[in-house]
C-alpha positions in Angstrom: -23.1 -9.5 75.8 -21.5 -6.3 74.6 -24.7 -5.3 72.7 -26.8 -6.0 75.8 -24.6 -3.9 78.0 -24.7 -1.0 75.5 -28.5 -1.3 75.2 -28.9 -1.2 79.0 -26.6 1.8 79.2 -28.5 3.6 76.4 -31.8 2.8 78.2 -30.5 4.1 81.6 -29.1 7.2 79.9 -32.4 7.8 78.1 -34.2 7.8 81.4 -31.8 10.2 83.1 -31.1 12.5 80.2 -34.2 14.8 80.6 -33.2 15.7 84.1 -29.5 16.2 83.2 -30.3 18.0 79.9 -32.7 20.3 81.6 -30.2 21.4 84.2 -27.4 21.7 81.7 -29.5 23.8 79.3 -30.3 26.2 82.2 -26.7 26.4 83.1 -25.7 27.0 79.5 -28.4 29.7 79.1 -27.4 31.5 82.2 -23.7 31.2 81.5 -20.5 30.0 83.2 -20.0 33.3 85.1 -23.1 32.5 87.1 -22.2 28.9 87.8 -18.4 29.0 88.2 -18.0 26.0 90.4 -20.4 23.9 88.3 -18.6 24.7 85.1 -15.3 23.8 86.7 -16.9 20.4 87.5 -18.0 20.0 83.9 -14.4 20.8 82.9 -13.1 18.2 85.3 -15.2 15.6 83.5 -14.1 16.8 80.1 -17.6 17.9 78.8 -19.4 21.2 78.4 -23.1 22.0 78.5 -23.7 23.7 75.2 -27.3 24.2 74.0 -28.5 24.5 70.4 -28.3 28.2 69.8 -27.2 30.3 66.8 -24.2 31.6 68.8 -22.9 28.1 69.5 -20.8 25.8 67.3 -23.1 22.8 67.8 -26.5 22.5 66.2 -29.6 20.3 65.8 -28.6 18.0 62.9 -32.3 17.3 62.3 -32.7 20.8 60.9 -30.3 20.2 58.0 -32.0 19.9 54.6 -31.6 16.5 52.9 -30.2 18.1 49.8 -27.1 19.4 51.6 -25.5 16.0 51.4 -25.3 15.7 47.6 -25.1 19.4 46.8 -21.7 20.4 45.2 -20.6 23.8 46.4 -19.6 26.1 43.5 -16.3 26.9 45.2 -16.4 30.5 44.2 -12.9 31.9 43.6 -11.3 28.4 43.5 -10.0 26.6 40.5 -9.9 22.8 41.0 -7.5 22.5 38.0 -9.2 19.3 36.8 -7.1 18.9 33.7 -3.9 19.4 35.7 -5.1 16.8 38.3 -5.8 14.3 35.6 -2.5 14.9 33.9 -0.7 14.4 37.2 -2.6 11.2 37.8 -1.6 9.9 34.4 2.1 10.6 35.3 2.1 8.2 38.3 3.9 5.0 37.5 4.0 3.1 40.8 1.1 0.7 40.4 3.2 -2.4 40.8 4.8 -1.1 44.0 1.3 -0.3 45.4 0.0 -3.7 44.4 2.9 -5.3 46.4 1.6 -3.8 49.6 -0.7 -6.1 51.5 -4.5 -5.5 51.2 -5.4 -6.9 54.6 -3.7 -7.1 57.9 -1.0 -9.7 57.8 0.8 -9.1 61.1 0.1 -7.7 64.5 3.2 -5.5 64.3 2.2 -1.9 64.7 4.7 -0.8 62.0 3.1 -2.7 59.1 0.9 -0.8 56.6 -1.9 -2.5 54.8 -4.4 -0.9 52.3 -7.7 -2.0 53.9 -7.0 -0.3 57.2 -9.7 1.6 59.1 -8.1 5.1 59.1 -6.3 5.9 55.8 -7.9 4.0 53.0 -6.7 3.0 49.5 -7.3 6.1 47.4 -5.8 8.5 49.9 -2.9 6.2 50.8 -2.1 5.4 47.1 -2.1 9.1 46.2 0.2 9.8 49.1 2.5 7.1 48.0 2.5 8.3 44.4 3.2 11.9 45.5 6.2 10.9 47.6 7.6 8.7 44.9 6.9 11.1 42.1 8.1 14.4 43.7 10.8 12.8 45.8 10.8 15.2 48.7 13.9 15.7 50.8 11.8 16.8 53.8 8.4 15.5 55.1 6.7 16.9 58.1 3.6 15.2 59.4 1.2 16.9 61.8 -0.6 13.9 63.1 0.8 10.4 62.7 -0.8 7.0 61.9 -1.1 4.7 58.9 0.1 7.5 56.7 3.4 7.6 58.6 4.0 3.9 57.9 3.3 4.4 54.2 5.5 7.5 53.9 8.3 5.5 55.5 8.0 2.8 52.8 8.1 5.3 50.0 10.9 7.3 51.4 13.0 4.2 51.9 12.6 3.3 48.2 13.5 6.9 47.3 16.6 6.6 49.5 17.6 3.4 47.8 17.4 5.3 44.5 19.7 8.1 45.8 17.2 10.6 47.2 17.4 10.8 51.0 14.8 12.6 53.1 14.3 13.6 56.7 10.9 12.5 58.0 9.5 14.3 61.0 6.2 13.6 62.9 4.5 16.0 65.3 2.2 13.8 67.4 1.6 14.8 71.0 -1.2 12.4 71.9 -1.1 8.9 70.3 0.8 6.2 68.6 3.5 5.0 71.0 4.7 2.7 68.3 6.3 5.7 66.4 9.5 5.2 68.2 9.7 1.7 66.8 9.3 2.8 63.2 12.6 4.4 62.7 11.3 7.9 62.0 14.0 10.5 61.9 12.3 13.0 64.3 9.4 12.6 66.6 8.1 15.8 68.2 5.8 15.1 71.2 4.3 18.6 71.3 1.1 20.2 70.1 1.7 21.8 66.8 0.6 25.2 68.3 3.6 24.9 70.7 6.2 24.0 68.0 8.6 26.8 66.9 7.3 27.9 63.5 10.9 28.1 62.2 10.6 24.3 61.9 8.4 24.7 58.8 11.0 26.9 57.1 12.9 23.7 56.5 10.4 22.7 53.8 11.5 23.6 50.3 10.2 22.9 46.8 8.6 19.4 46.4 8.8 18.8 50.1 5.6 17.8 51.9 3.6 19.2 54.8 1.1 16.5 55.8 -1.8 17.6 58.0 -4.2 15.2 59.7 -5.0 16.9 63.0 -8.2 17.7 65.0 -10.2 19.1 62.0 -11.8 21.6 64.3 -11.2 25.4 64.3 -10.9 26.5 67.9 -9.3 29.4 69.7 -5.6 29.0 69.6 -5.9 25.4 68.5 -4.0 23.3 65.9 -6.2 24.1 62.9 -6.0 27.8 63.8 -2.2 27.6 63.9 -1.9 25.5 60.7 -4.0 27.8 58.5 -3.1 31.2 59.9 0.5 30.8 60.9 2.1 27.8 59.1 0.6 27.3 55.6 0.8 31.0 54.7 4.6 31.2 55.4 5.5 28.0 53.5 8.2 28.3 50.8 7.2 28.2 47.1 6.8 24.7 45.7 5.9 23.0 49.1 3.1 20.4 48.8 0.4 20.4 51.5 -1.9 17.5 52.2 -5.0 17.9 54.3 -7.0 14.8 55.3 -10.8 14.3 55.6 -11.6 17.1 53.1 -14.5 16.4 50.8 -14.8 19.6 48.8 -16.9 20.6 46.9 -19.2 18.3 48.9 -20.2 18.3 52.5 -18.7 16.1 55.2 -20.3 12.6 55.1 -23.9 12.6 56.4 -23.1 9.7 58.8 -20.3 11.7 60.4 -22.5 14.6 61.2 -25.9 13.1 61.8 -25.0 9.7 63.4 -21.6 10.4 65.0 -22.0 14.1 65.7 -18.7 15.2 64.4 -18.9 19.0 64.2 -15.8 19.4 62.1 -15.1 22.8 60.5 -11.7 22.5 58.8 -12.8 22.1 55.2 -14.8 25.4 55.5 -11.7 27.2 56.6 -9.7 25.6 53.8 -12.3 26.7 51.3 -12.2 30.3 52.6 -8.4 30.1 52.6 -8.2 29.1 48.9 -10.9 31.5 47.6 -9.3 34.1 45.3 -5.9 33.0 46.6 -3.4 33.3 43.8 -0.4 32.0 45.9 -1.7 28.5 46.2 -3.1 26.0 43.7 -5.2 22.8 44.0 -3.0 19.8 43.1 -5.3 16.8 43.9 -8.9 16.7 45.3 -9.3 12.9 45.8 -12.9 12.9 46.8 -13.9 14.8 43.7 -11.8 12.5 41.5 -13.4 9.5 43.1 -16.8 10.8 42.3 -16.3 12.1 38.8 -13.2 10.4 37.4 -13.1 7.0 39.2 -11.5 5.2 36.2 -8.6 7.8 35.9 -8.1 7.5 39.7 -8.1 3.7 39.5 -5.4 3.9 36.8 -3.0 5.5 39.3 -4.5 3.7 42.4 -5.1 0.1 41.6 -6.3 -0.9 45.1 -8.9 1.9 45.0 -10.0 0.3 41.7 -10.8 -2.9 43.5 -12.1 -1.6 46.8 -13.5 1.9 45.8 -13.0 3.4 49.3 -10.8 5.8 51.2 -11.1 9.1 49.4 -10.8 12.2 51.5 -7.4 13.7 50.8 -6.9 17.2 49.4 -3.6 18.4 48.1 -2.5 22.0 47.4 0.8 23.6 46.5 2.4 26.9 47.2 3.2 28.6 43.9 
């Protein structure tokens, strides 16, 4: 029944789209200043008429060359530190602990982490767990909460039992009402761009700033704040995680062509790291999954079985 309803909606939309698109394209071309009331109505519905134009951030995905999806960018001015990455992988010794975490969903409880979840898959999750257990941070700040939060809580609890206590904070203004049930030390229900930047001075050597936010660079937005106001002022030795980064490769073709995700964060990250001597690449999980899957599997046994979930990128302030 659901498929039939979606088909009928698609058919109705297909019939109406030429009329709506024609009007929207005209409005976009002439500009909001000539249609002030109309654009306020668009805003009220949470959409904007943006045409394909070289001055606009959206584009016709059909114009992308096929080779863009498998082309590896040379990452000029960036050292991926492959040997150091492999050395760090070989130092992780938490395979048994990772194997003890359920593969599939075993409970309806929102606080339970399982590897084969839809948002934060095995390789990324296992690397996060390894990093928390290996570096034993005393402070973790997450920008964006989810399955990662549940996993960090597990790792920090074990660290605490071994004598290393940590404060775990989550900045999450929009989602996950279950956070209050998880026992997180601090939940900040604000947009990161509204948080006092002094908060990030709390992070010291081996502490973690975990970023999984909107992935889109926009005026005064979260990504703008993270890369221009937060990351540059971090103390030496702080570890930074950014999710859904596929460097040196492009974002997944399905995301852009089928789902129309016009994300831009990894381009900003690449520009930030180019010729930047104050930060070093610690782990590029997508690159490791493509080129060193056996070594990655050695540290991440569930990835070795499922071969999925690789889009985390780790850097460190020197």
